[in-house]
C-alpha positions, 0 to 999 in steps of 0.5 A, spaced: 763 674 099 758 672 096 752 678 095 746 675 092 744 667 089 740 665 083 738 658 082 734 656 077 732 647 077 738 647 081 736 639 084 730 642 087 732 650 087 728 656 084 730 662 088 733 669 087 736 671 095 740 675 097 745 674 103 748 678 107 755 680 109 757 677 116 753 671 117 747 666 113 741 662 117 739 657 113 734 654 116 728 649 114 725 641 115 728 636 111 728 635 104 729 643 103 734 644 099 738 646 105 745 642 103 742 643 096 744 651 098 749 650 102 753 645 095 750 651 090 756 654 093 760 649 094 760 649 086 761 658 086 767 655 090 770 648 087 766 648 080 764 640 082 760 638 088 762 635 094 756 630 094 761 627 091 755 625 085 756 626 077 754 634 074 747 631 072 745 629 078 745 638 079 739 639 074 732 638 078 729 632 078 722 631 075 726 637 068 725 634 062 728 640 058 735 637 061 738 645 064 739 649 069 743 654 072 746 657 078 749 664 079 752 668 084 754 675 085 760 677 089 765 682 092 771 681 091 777 686 091 771 688 085 763 686 083 764 679 079 759 674 076 760 667 076 755 662 073 754 654 072 751 652 067 749 644 067 745 641 061 743 634 059 742 632 051 740 623 051 745 620 055 752 625 054 752 631 061 754 638 060 756 643 063 759 650 062 764 655 068 762 663 066 766 668 069 761 676 068 758 671 062 765 669 058 766 662 059 771 661 063 776 653 065 776 650 073 782 653 074 780 660 072 773 659 075 776 656 083 780 663 083 774 669 086 771 665 092 774 659 098 771 655 101 772 651 106 767 645 108 765 640 113 760 636 113 759 628 113 761 628 105 767 631 108 769 627 112 774 624 107 780 628 109 779 625 118 777 619 116 778 617 109 781 611 105 789 614 103 786 616 097 780 619 099 785 624 103 789 626 098 783 627 092 782 632 099 788 635 100 788 636 092 782 639 091 784 644 096 791 646 094 789 646 087 784 652 088 789 656 091 795 655 088 795 655 080 801 651 080 800 646 084 794 645 079 799 645 074 805 640 076 800 635 079 797 635 072 803 633 069 804 628 074 797 626 073 798 624 066 
């Protein structure tokens, strides 16, 4: 469960907020960042956006430095800090995943927070092509089963 989220230059968002352990309602006019906030939660679960966009698009639109950072404090068995940092240098973009201030790989990052997302962008599992349905299913299973992810990676290579 997410206790606190801090977003710095993540698309159009700069904020820090505590979340209620029971229910949170996100309301606002169009273009204020509601979907971007939900996408930040998805990043903390899967290490990527649910929007099928490149990581470099996560940096604020008007940012000239090319840097964005997201942090979340979650309470699972113990308190854990997750962070995602995006940077852009020239035409290259980079993403760094951290657990408790230590760099980590996506597979280990994904083992701390589980979320299921239903949105127009994620309806591929129902109405998408077989390839997109398989990709969504592989992503979900890989998020909860390390052995599956290893076998899938070996199969693709």
